[in-house]
N, C-alpha and C positions, 0 to 999 in steps of 0.2 A: 504494499499500500504506499503510495507516494505521500510525502508531507503536503499539507494544503497549499503551501506556496508554490510547489512544483506543479501541482495540478492547475492552479490559476495561471501560472506562467506559460504552461503549454497551451491553455485555451487562448491566452492573449496573443501568442505567436500565430495561432491558426486564424483568429479573427483579424489580426493585423495583416496577415498574408492575403486574406480575402479582400480587405479594404484596399491593399496595395494594388491588387489586380483590377479592382473596380476603377481606382484612380488612373492606372495606366490605360485602361480601355477608354475611359471618358476623355482623357487628354489626347489619345491617339485619334479618336473620332473628331475632336475639336480641331486638331492640326490638319487632318484630312479634309474636313469641311472648309477650313480657311484656305487651304491650297487649291482644292477642287473648284471652289466657287469664287476664286479671286477675280477682281474686276477685269484683268487682262484676258481671262479665259471665257468670260460670260458676256454675251451680247444681250443687253436688256435685263430686266428684272428676273430673278430666279423664281420659278414657280414654287409656291408654298405647298407643303403636304397638308392636306385637309381631309379628314374623314377616312384615313387609312386604318381600318379596323384591325388588321393583323398587327400593324406596328404598335397601335395603342394597347392591344392585348399583351404583346411581347414585353413592352416596358412597364407593364403592371405586374405580370406574372413573374418575371425574372427577379425583381426585388423581393417579392413574397417568398419565392423559393430560397433565396439567399438568407433572408431573415429567419425562415423556418429552420434551415440548416444550423444557423448560429444558435437558435433557441434549443435545438436538440443537443448540441454540444454543451451549452451552458447548463442544461438540466442534468446531463451526465456528469459534469464536473461537480455540480452541487451535491449530487447523490454520492459521489466518491468522497467529497469532503465530509459529509454527514456520516458516512460509514466509518471513516478513520478517526472520528472524535468520540469520546465517551459521552454518555447521556449527561445533559446539563442539569438534570434534577438528581436528587440523592446526595448523600454526603460524600465529599471528596476525601481521599486518603490523607491529605495534608492541607493545612491552611497556613498561609504566610501573609504577614502584613507588609505591603510595599508602600513606602511613603516617598513622595518626590519633593525635592528641594531644588533651588537654583544653585548649582546645576549638577546634582548627583542623586543617587537612589539609596535609600536605606531599606534593608530587608530584615524582618523580625520573625524568627521561628519560635513558636511556643513549645516549651519542653517542660518536663516535670520539675526541672531545676531552675526554671525561669526562662526568659527569652534569650535566644541566641541571636546576636545582632551582627550583621555584616553590611557591606556597602558595594553597590554597583555590579557585583557578581551574584546572580541568583542560581543556587544549586538545587536541583530537583531530581527525584527518582524517575527513571525512564518508564514508559508504559504505565503511567500512574496519573490519575486525575488530581490536579492541584488547583485549589481555589486561592486567588490573590484578593485580599481586601485592600483596595486602592484608596489612599488618602494623600492629601497635599499639605505640605507645611508652609506654603506661601501663595503661589499663583496656580493657575490651571496648567496641568501637565497632561500628557497622554502616553500610556504604556502601550508599546507596539513591538512585538516580536513576530513578524509575519509568518514564519515557518511553523509556529506552534499555537498561535492564537490570533484572535481579532484585535481590534484597536479599541481601547476604553480610556476615557478621560479620568483624571484625578482632579476633583473639584474641592477647593477649600471649604471646610465645614461640613463635608458630605462624604460618605463612604460608598464606593462602587465595588462591584465584584466582577472578577474575570476568571474564567476557567482555562488553565493551561494543560496541554497534553502533548508530550513528546513521545512519538511512537518508537523511537530508538535512541540509544545513547549518542551524544555528540554535543558540540558547542554551537549555540544559536545566538545570533547577534540581533539587536534591536535598537530602537531609538525613541526618544521623546518625540511624539508626532504633533505636538501643539506648541506653536511659537510662544516661548516663555521667557524671553529675554535675550540679551546680547550673546550669551554662550549656549543658546539652545542647541546648536549643532553638535556641541561637545557634551551632550547628556546621553551618552550611549548606555546600552544595556547588554550584558553578557549573561546568557542562560546556559548553564552546564548541566546536561542531563546525563545521569550515570546510573549504574545498576543500584538497586535498593541497598545492597551491602556496602558498596562504595559510598553512597550518599550518607548512610548511617555513620560510617567512619568519619566522613568529613564533618557531619553535624556534631559528633562527639568531640572532635578536635576543636571545632570553632567554639564550643561551649566551655572549654578550659580557659584558665587564666593565662596571662601573657607568658611567653617563654622567659624564664628568669635569666638575668645577665650571667654570662659564664666566662668572664675575663675582664681585664682592665679596660679594653676598648668599649665593650658593651655596657659595663658599669658606668663609664664616663658618659656614654651616650644616653643612658637612662637618666642620669643626673642632669644633663643638659635639657632633656625633655621636661623633667619635673620642675626645673627651676625657671622655665620660661613660660611665655604666654600659651604654649601648646596645651597646657592643662585646662585652660579656660574654654577651649573649643572641642577637645577630643577626649574620648574615654579610652583608658588603658586598664582593662580589668586586672586586678591584683596590685594596683598602685592607687595613689590618691587622685589620679586624673579622672575626672568624671564629667567633662564638658559634653554638651549635646549639640552644639552649633555645627559641628563637622562630623565626618564619619568616625565610627569606632575603629581604632587602630590596633586592637589587641592582636589580630592576626593579619596585619597589613601585608607581610611578605608572601602570604599564600595567594594573593590576588594577581591577576595577569597585567592589570593596567593601573595607572594613577590618574586622578582627576576625572573619573568617569570616562576613560578611554583616550584622554588627550596624550598620554605618554605610556610607553612600556614600563613595566615595573622592574627595573634593574638598577644597579647602584649608580650608574652615571645619570640616568634620568631622574632618580630620586634626589640626587644631590642638586641637579639643575632645578627641579621643582621646588625644593626647600629654599634654595638660594634666591629665586625670583619667580614665585608662582604667577604673578600678574603678566609675566612675559608669555606664558603658555595659555593662561585662561583669564584674560582681562575681565574685571568686574566680579570675579569670584570673591567669596568672603575670606579666603586664605590670605593673610597679610604677609608682608615681607618681615621676617624676624632677623634683625642684625646679629649675626653670629660670626665669631672668628673662624678662620679656615679649619683650625684644629677642632673646635666645637662642632662645626658642620660635618666634618669627617666622622667624628665620634657618633653623632646623631644618625648619620646614614648607616653606619655599621650596626647600630643598635636596632633601628627600624627594620633593617634588612634581615635581622635575626628573628623577627616576630612571625614565625610560621604558624 
């Protein structure tokens, strides 16, 4: 069974091909008529076609047949998409709270030991119905991962629900689909669908406290983090940092990107981001924190250890 996006894409190619052939046919007829009946070849007025029953039937029936063919293809695609999705009613195996901010995503997984919180990367078990409770922390956003779900808005003061279903393991990319400010284009979504066992291992790991410093460099990095403004915006479970204005950084190093997709999550990119976040995401709430080169290196080493 194809993912919904593949089925829709195949239908779009077919319909586009039909439209292209119609365009070519009409333009060819137009060019032929302009050439055939140009003034230099025609003496006197061109006789008009009037009352040609066969011609009128032809240009009525042909469009009907074309539209009927498109309708049949569309209905087949809709049936395929419906067959690949789980029922929208009934309880989902997992519910996750997804909250949008300018310009990043927070995901909360309820567990017996409290919420597991992460950012920008949504992990889900494959072949399982997942319900997202969609909320906004500021303006209207829109959650859209076209391969596994439709598009649903996040409205301030209101909760919407969206059902996700990934028929097989893989990484799916999405985007905020509602213009929400200057960095709207860099409000990316990554959905990682994995086997139920792998998902449970990931969830258990994300629920643990931060990786404790294990050397002078990481100890110095944690000290830099806790002694600066970082603690006002970010949470680092197992420390005194409990800010909520920015993403939870407890397991930052386990994520593939920084800044909701603006940079890859490696040491060089992390250093560049910490040194001047406004260079890469102008308008974001992440401020420039003046740090010495030594402190910046220590902080990068420490954050890079938070698996």
